[in-house]
C-alpha positions as CSV (number, residue, x, y, z in Angstrom):
1,M,-28.3,-22.4,-19.0
2,T,-25.0,-24.0,-19.9
3,D,-22.3,-25.8,-17.8
4,W,-19.9,-22.9,-18.8
5,F,-22.0,-19.9,-18.4
6,R,-24.1,-18.4,-15.6
7,Y,-26.1,-15.1,-15.9
8,C,-25.1,-12.9,-13.2
9,D,-25.3,-8.9,-13.1
10,G,-22.9,-8.6,-10.3
11,G,-25.5,-7.2,-7.9
12,R,-26.1,-4.2,-10.3
13,A,-30.0,-4.4,-9.9
14,E,-29.7,-5.1,-6.1
15,A,-27.4,-1.8,-5.8
16,G,-30.3,0.2,-7.4
17,F,-29.1,0.6,-10.9
18,T,-32.2,0.2,-12.8
19,N,-31.0,1.4,-16.1
20,K,-29.0,-1.1,-18.5
21,A,-25.4,0.1,-19.0
22,K,-24.8,0.9,-22.7
23,G,-23.1,-1.6,-24.7
24,F,-20.6,-3.5,-22.6
25,G,-20.4,-0.5,-20.3
26,D,-20.2,-1.8,-16.8
27,C,-18.4,-4.9,-17.5
28,V,-15.3,-4.0,-15.4
29,V,-17.6,-2.9,-12.4
30,R,-19.7,-6.1,-12.6
31,T,-16.6,-8.4,-13.1
32,I,-14.8,-7.1,-9.9
33,A,-18.0,-7.4,-7.9
34,I,-18.4,-10.9,-9.0
35,A,-14.9,-12.1,-8.7
36,T,-13.9,-10.3,-5.5
37,G,-17.3,-10.5,-3.6
38,R,-17.0,-6.8,-2.6
39,G,-20.5,-5.8,-4.1
40,Y,-21.5,-3.9,-7.2
41,Q,-21.8,-0.4,-5.3
42,Q,-18.5,-1.1,-3.8
43,A,-16.8,-1.9,-7.1
44,Y,-18.4,1.1,-8.8
45,D,-17.2,3.4,-6.0
46,D,-13.7,2.0,-6.3
47,I,-13.6,2.6,-10.1
48,F,-15.3,5.9,-10.1
49,G,-13.0,7.0,-7.0
50,T,-9.9,5.8,-8.7
51,G,-10.7,7.6,-11.8
52,K,-11.6,10.9,-10.0
53,T,-8.5,10.9,-7.9
54,S,-6.0,10.0,-10.5
55,P,-3.4,12.6,-11.1
56,L,-4.5,12.4,-14.7
57,W,-7.9,14.0,-14.0
58,Y,-8.9,17.3,-12.6
59,R,-12.5,17.8,-11.1
60,T,-15.1,20.4,-12.3
61,D,-18.6,20.3,-10.5
62,E,-19.3,16.5,-10.5
63,K,-17.8,15.7,-13.6
64,C,-14.0,14.4,-13.9
65,T,-12.3,15.9,-16.9
66,P,-9.1,14.0,-18.2
67,L,-5.7,15.6,-18.5
68,R,-3.6,14.3,-21.5
69,G,-6.4,12.3,-22.7
70,F,-6.7,9.7,-19.9
71,Q,-10.1,9.0,-18.5
72,L,-12.5,6.2,-17.8
73,M,-13.0,5.7,-21.4
74,P,-13.1,8.5,-24.2
75,G,-16.2,10.5,-23.8
76,N,-17.5,8.6,-20.7
77,E,-18.1,10.3,-17.4
78,C,-19.0,7.2,-15.2
79,P,-18.0,3.6,-14.9
80,D,-21.2,2.4,-16.5
81,D,-19.9,3.7,-19.7
82,G,-16.7,1.8,-19.9
83,V,-13.4,1.7,-18.0
84,C,-10.0,2.3,-19.6
85,N,-7.4,-0.5,-18.9
86,A,-5.2,2.0,-16.9
87,I,-7.8,2.5,-14.2
88,T,-8.8,-1.4,-14.3
89,K,-5.1,-2.1,-13.5
90,R,-4.9,0.6,-10.8
91,V,-7.9,-0.9,-8.9
92,L,-6.8,-4.7,-9.3
93,K,-3.0,-4.3,-8.7
94,L,-3.4,-3.7,-5.0
95,E,-4.7,-7.3,-4.6
96,Y,-4.7,-9.3,-8.0
97,G,-1.8,-10.4,-10.1
98,W,-1.6,-10.2,-13.9
99,V,-1.1,-13.3,-15.9
100,Y,-0.6,-12.8,-19.6
101,H,-2.2,-15.4,-21.7
102,D,0.2,-16.8,-24.2
103,A,-1.8,-20.0,-25.5
104,P,-2.3,-19.4,-29.2
105,G,-5.8,-19.6,-30.7
106,P,-9.1,-18.9,-29.2
107,F,-10.3,-18.6,-25.5
108,V,-10.8,-21.9,-23.8
109,L,-12.0,-22.2,-20.1
110,S,-9.6,-25.1,-19.2
111,H,-6.5,-22.8,-19.9
112,L,-7.6,-20.8,-16.7
113,P,-6.8,-21.7,-13.0
114,L,-9.5,-22.9,-10.6
115,G,-10.9,-20.1,-8.3
116,P,-12.0,-16.5,-9.3
117,V,-10.2,-14.7,-12.0
118,I,-10.9,-11.5,-14.0
119,V,-10.5,-12.0,-17.6
120,Q,-9.6,-9.4,-20.1
121,M,-10.7,-10.2,-23.6
122,D,-8.1,-9.6,-26.4
123,S,-10.7,-9.9,-29.3
124,M,-13.2,-7.3,-28.0
125,P,-13.2,-4.4,-25.4
126,H,-14.8,-6.7,-22.6
127,H,-13.9,-8.1,-19.3
128,C,-15.7,-11.1,-17.4
129,A,-15.4,-13.0,-14.2
130,V,-14.7,-16.6,-14.3
131,I,-15.0,-18.7,-11.2
132,D,-13.9,-22.3,-11.4
133,R,-13.9,-22.1,-15.1
134,V,-17.4,-21.0,-15.3
135,I,-18.1,-17.6,-16.9
136,Y,-20.3,-15.2,-14.7
137,D,-21.6,-12.4,-16.8
138,D,-24.9,-10.6,-18.1
139,C,-24.1,-11.7,-21.6
140,D,-22.1,-14.4,-23.1
141,E,-19.8,-12.2,-25.1
142,A,-16.9,-14.3,-24.1
143,D,-18.2,-17.0,-26.6
144,E,-16.6,-20.0,-25.3
145,P,-14.9,-21.9,-28.3
146,S,-16.0,-25.3,-27.1
147,Q,-19.6,-23.9,-28.0
148,G,-18.4,-22.7,-31.5
149,G,-17.2,-19.4,-30.4
150,S,-13.8,-17.6,-31.6
151,A,-13.1,-15.2,-28.7
152,T,-9.4,-14.7,-27.5
153,I,-8.2,-13.4,-24.3
154,K,-5.2,-11.0,-23.5
155,G,-4.8,-12.3,-20.1
156,Y,-6.3,-12.4,-16.5
157,W,-5.9,-11.2,-13.1
158,T,-5.8,-13.8,-10.1
159,P,-6.1,-13.1,-6.5
160,P,-3.2,-13.8,-4.2
161,P,-2.9,-17.2,-2.8
162,P,-4.4,-17.7,0.7
163,L,-2.0,-17.4,3.5
164,S,-1.1,-20.6,5.0
165,V,-1.3,-21.1,8.8
166,P,1.4,-23.3,10.4
């Protein structure tokens, strides 16, 4: 274990998902579950439901078929197989704000704010949860540069500030 990475499946196994998602697969579901604390099954349902109810979809049986080429990810039928950025943005925009990461060079954890953030990698199709500048994921694909990595980020979503009580 490192001081910058903690293994976390986001509650996937506890929610009864015993198969390993293929490739990066469920990173958006896992990341939302970790960063928001809403649980893996809820994050999965939110994403799958958003995809199914999108006006860019039509439904046949239990599968969603895209209109005009929009779907979870090309060729995928569930959030386990990848989620396109349009669906990710639609789920997160309700409560999180997008911050474009304009710092040049590789991903450095100290560039991120404290608290929970959902990071979208630029150098690969991957999202990860970062809480207080520690990556919570089931693989260390973010490859923190201080450890010799070269990953870059496109940006991150941050939760709204807490309401202050006078």
